[in-house]
N, C-alpha and C positions, 0 to 999 in steps of 0.2 A: 831152433831146437836147443841151442845153447842156453838161451834165456828160459826155456821151458824146463830144462834140467835143473836150473838154479832154483826154480819155484816148485820143484818136486812134481812136475806134470808128466814129463817124458823121460822115464828112468832108463836110458840106454847109455852105453859107454862108447867112446870113440866118435861122438857126434861133433866134430870140429870141421870148419870150412876147409882146412888143409889136410885133413886125414882121409886116407883111402877108405872106400866103402867096405873093403874086405875086413877092416878092423872094427867095424860097427857091430857090436854084440849086445846081448841082453842076458844078464845073470841075476838070479834072485838075491844072492848074498853079496850085494854091493851097496855102497853108500847112497847112490841115487834111488834105489828101490826102498831103502830104509827111510829116506826123506819122503818118498811118496806114501809109505805106510803111515808115517807120522801125520802127514797132511790129511790122509783119509780118516785117521783117528780123530783129529780135531774137527773135521767136517762132519763126521758122524755125531760127535758130541754136540756140535752146533745144531744139527737137525733135531736131536732129542730135546735140547733146551728150547728151541723155537717151537717145537710141537707142544711142549709143556705150556709155554706162554700162550699159544693159540687155544689150548684146551681151557685155560683159565679165563681168557678174555672173549672167547667165542669165535665162531667161524665167520670171518668177514675179510674184506679185501686188505685192510690194514694189518691183519695178522697172517694171512696166507701169503702175502708178498715176501716177508723174510723167510718163511718156510720153503717157498718155491725156490728162492735163491739158494738156500742151503742144500736142498735136494739136487738142484741142477749142478752145483759145484761138486758134490759128492759123486754124482753120476758121471760127471766129466772125468774126475780122477780115476774112476773104475774103467771107463771106456778107453782112456789114454793108456792105462796100464795094460789092458788087453791088447791094444794096438802096438805097444812097445814090444811085446813078445814076438810079434810077426814082422816088426819093422826091419830087422837085419836082412831077412830074405826078400822083403819087398824093395828095399833100397838097392840091393844087388841086382834084382831084375830090372829096376829102373836104369841102372848103369849100363846094362847090356843093351837096353833100348836106345840109350843116348849114343852109344857107339854106332848104332845103325843110322840114326837120324842126324848125326853130325857130319854125314857125307855131304859133298857139294850138291848132290842131286836133290836133297831135301832142304837146301838153304833158301829161306824166304825172308821177307822183311821182319816178321815177328820173331823168327828164330835167332836173329842177330842180337848179340848181347843178352842171351837168354837168362843167364844167372843174375845179371845186373838188373834186368826188368823185374824178376821175381823178388829180389831182395829189396829193391826200391818200393815195390808194392807192400811188402811186409812191414818195412820200417814206417811207411806212411800211415798204415792202420795202427801200428803200435804207438806212434806219436799222437795220433788222435785219441787213442785210448788213455794215454797219460793225461792229456788235456781234460778229457771227460772225467777222469778220477780226481783231478785237481779241482775241477768245478764242484764235484761232489763233496770233497773235504771242505772247500771254502764255504759252500752252502751250509754244511753242518756247523762250522765254526760261527758263521754269522747268525744262524738261527739260535745257537746257544747264547750268543751275546744278546740278542733281542729278548730271549726268554728271561735271562737274568735281569736285564734292564727294565722291561715292562712289568715283570712280576715281582720286582723288588726282592729277589732271592739273595740270601746271605750264604752262598755256597761257593766253594772254589770253582774257578772257571773250567779247568780241565777235568775236575771231578764230575761236574755236571755234564760236560761234553761226552765223556766216555760212558757214563751211565745211560745217556740218551741213545748213543750209537749202538751199544751192546746191552740193551735192556734184558734180553733173554739170559745173559750171563750174570749181570749184576743184580738181577732180581733174586738170584739164588745164592750168589757168592758175594762176600763183602768186598767192597771196592779196594780197600787198603791191602787186601791179600794179593791183588793182581797188579795194582799200579802204586808203587811206593816212591819212585825216584824223586819226584817233585813235591810229594805230599806227606811222606812219612815223617813224623816228628822224631827228633833225636831222643833215643832212650838213654837211660843212665848206664851207659857202657863206656868203655875206653874208646879212643878215637880209632884204633885199628879194627876193632870188631864192627864199629859203625860203618867204616869204609868198605869192609867185605860185604856187609849186609846190603848196603846200597848198590854195590856192583852186581850182586846176585839179583836183586830186584830189577835193576836196569836191564840185565840180560833177559829177564822174563818179559819185561815191557817191550823190548825190541823184538823178541821172538813172537810175541802176540801180534805186533805190527806186521811182521813178516807173514804170519798166517793170514791176516786180513788182506794184505796186498796179493798174496798167492791166490786166494779165492777170487779176488777181482780179476787177476790176470787170466786165470783159467776160464772165467766167464767170457772174456774177450777173445781168448786164444782159440776157442772152438771155431768161430766163424773165420778168423784169420787163417788158421791152418787149412780149412776147407777151401778158402779162396785161393791160396797159394798152390795147393795140390791140384785143384780143378783147372786153374790157369795153366799150369804146366802140361797137363794132359790135353787141354784144348789146343795149345800151341803145337803139340805133336800131331794131332789130327789135322790142323791147319797146314802143317808142312806136307803131309801126305796129299792133301787136296791141291797144294801148289804144284807138287810133282806131277799129278794127273793133268792139270791145266797146261803145264809146259809141254806135254806130249799129245795134246788133243789132235793136232793136225798132222802128226807124224805117224807113219806106219811102222810101229815098233814090233820086233820079233816076239815069238812066244816065250822065249827065255827071259826077256825083259819083264813081261807081266808075271811070269812065275816068281821072279825075285820080288816084285812089288807085292804079290799076294803073300809071300812068306813074311815080308816086313810088316804087312798089315795084320797078319795073324799074331805076330809077336806083340804088336801094339794092342790088339784086341785082348790077348791073354793078360797083359799087364793091366789093362783097363778093368777087366773082370776081377782081378785080384784087389785092385784099389776099391772097386765098388763093393766087394764083399767085406773088406776090412773097415771101410768108412761108413757103412750103412747105419750102424748104431750112432755114430757121431752126427750123421745127417739128420737122423730122426730126433736126436736130442736138440740139435741146433734149431730145427724147425719148430719144435714144441716150445722152446724157451723164447724164440723170437715172436711167435704168435701170441704167447701170454704177455710178453713185454708190450707189444704194440696194442693189444686189447686193453690192458690196464692203463697205458698212457693216454689212449684215446678217451678213456673214461675220465681221467684226471684233468684233461684239457678243460673240461667244463666246471672244474672245481678249484681252479687256481685263484689265489688271492694276490692282492697288490701290496701286501704288507712286507714281503721279503723279496727284494729285487734279485738277490743272489740265487734264491731258489728258482725264480722264473728263468734267469739266465741259464742255470744248470739244467732245468727241466727241458727247455727248448733245444739246447745243444745236445743233450743226451738223446732226446727223442729223434732229432735229425740225424745224429751220428749212427745210432743203432738201426734206424730205418734204412739209411743208406748202406750200412754194412750188411744188413739182411738182404736188401735188394741186390747188392753187388754180388753177394755169395750165390744167390739163386741165378743171377744173370750169367756169372762165370761158369757155373755148373751146366746151365742150359746151352751154353755155346758148344759143348761137346756134341749134344744131339743135333744142333743146327749145322755143325761142321760136317757131320756124317751125311746129312741130307745134301750139303753142298758137294760132297764127294760123289754121291750118286748122280746129281745133276751134271757134274763135270764129265762123268763117264758116259752119260747119255749124249753128250755133245760129240763124242768120238764117232766118226763116220762108220756106217755098218760094214763097209768093206775092210776096215782095219780091225774088226773084232776077231779075236782068236779064242782058242779053248781056255787058256789061262785067264784072259780078260773076263770071259763069261763066268768062270769060277770065282774070280774076285768080286764080280758084281753080285753073285748069289750069296757070298759070305756077308757082304755089307747089308744087303736088302733083308736077309733072313733074321738078323739080330737087331735088338734094340740097344743102341748105345746111349744110355742116359743114366746119370747118377740116381740111385734109388735110396729110399729110407726103409730098409728091411723089406722091400717089395710092396710096401703099402702105397707108395706113390713114386713117380719118376719126375725128376726136376726138368721140366721143359718150359718153354715160353708160355704155353697154354696153361700150365699150372700156375705160373706167376700171375697171369691175368685172372685166374680163378681166385687166387689168394687175395689179390687187391679188391676184387668185387666183394668177397666175403667180409673183408675188413670194413669197407665202406658201408655195406648193407647192414651190418650189425653194430654200427656206431650208436652210442646212447643218445637219447634226446637231449637237447640243449637246455638243461635246467639245472639249477644249483640246489643241492641237497643240504639239509642241515644235519651235520654229523659231528661228533666230538673229535677234534683233531688230536693227532698223536704222532710220535716219531716212528717211522717205519721205512723199510727198504724194499723196493719193488724190483726184483730181478737185478740187483746190483745198482739200483738208483735210489736216490733219497728224496723224500718229500717231508720236510721237517715242519711240524707244528708243535704247539706247546699249550697245555692247560696250566693255568696258574694255581690250580688247587691240588697240585700234585703232593 
């Protein structure tokens, strides 16, 4: 959450590891919200410029890729802003649940070092995201080098690189207006004025880079945030299942099961809150992952051997995003699987040990569907994962190479750089 605030994604105050949850707040007139508004403004501008480029070049995969990426980033900023408004109440409810499940009664193997496990998982995916973005930048730089070399271009290296990467911007705005630090020629001014001018342009350049990295970060952060949240909820359900299994052969009193039913209702209420607030994020994540996988499966049959850096980046990005998407759905589906395990554990209790509160607890679990949903359109279960895999394999394109004019484009945060020499 601290990193997300830095990139203008999660504009809440008090989100520090050592800060008490009671101090977590959301206020409109704050610097994090202003940063988010600026990011949304630039994302909206990027959507408009990309749509303009698509209208000029026509509707095709090489132009819809950048547009889909811009729309996804803008949608993510909006969804996270709406989530930030409800996050203080949500995190306070989570703390009340943690006070219940921190009891020795609910201690199981997965609950030990709970925060360390969650943080390690988050840092692991963030590290892979940094590697993926590094391969993307390296692929773009090497493709730019090959274009200049093979096409015998007499242009500045970085000028050509940024024009290729942000064609929707530099097709409308002069390059020297945006990027001057290494390219701007000294004007006939005194040294002091030139120094101020270059510092100002250098700040614009760094700010533009920050915008690009922020959009890439939010594209990765959607799945990472869902993975960590669903992982935490799944562990709480697993703790409750562990408690039931520890008392299968014991004849527990009615008050014991009354307390367990109250604890489960608290867990159920928190799950419903998360499901309601995260449903838009789940829907956005599923849509972007489906588009990413479909477009990459298409490009598998159109790879060239001229750029080894592009091939390395393509396969690493494809494997990473596929694993990230699969792991997100697997983590979310574990909530549904664990509730089924709870029901199975309860049915192992001898009939003679059943009491009124145990029956009520069973009715509560059986009557509700505990599964993360995407605005009610679908519920993430293992059956859904199997259906998604079948659809992706069934709709894979035929293995044939098409003859189409190459160009530089970005597909949902990924790069497939080609170059025409007659630019």
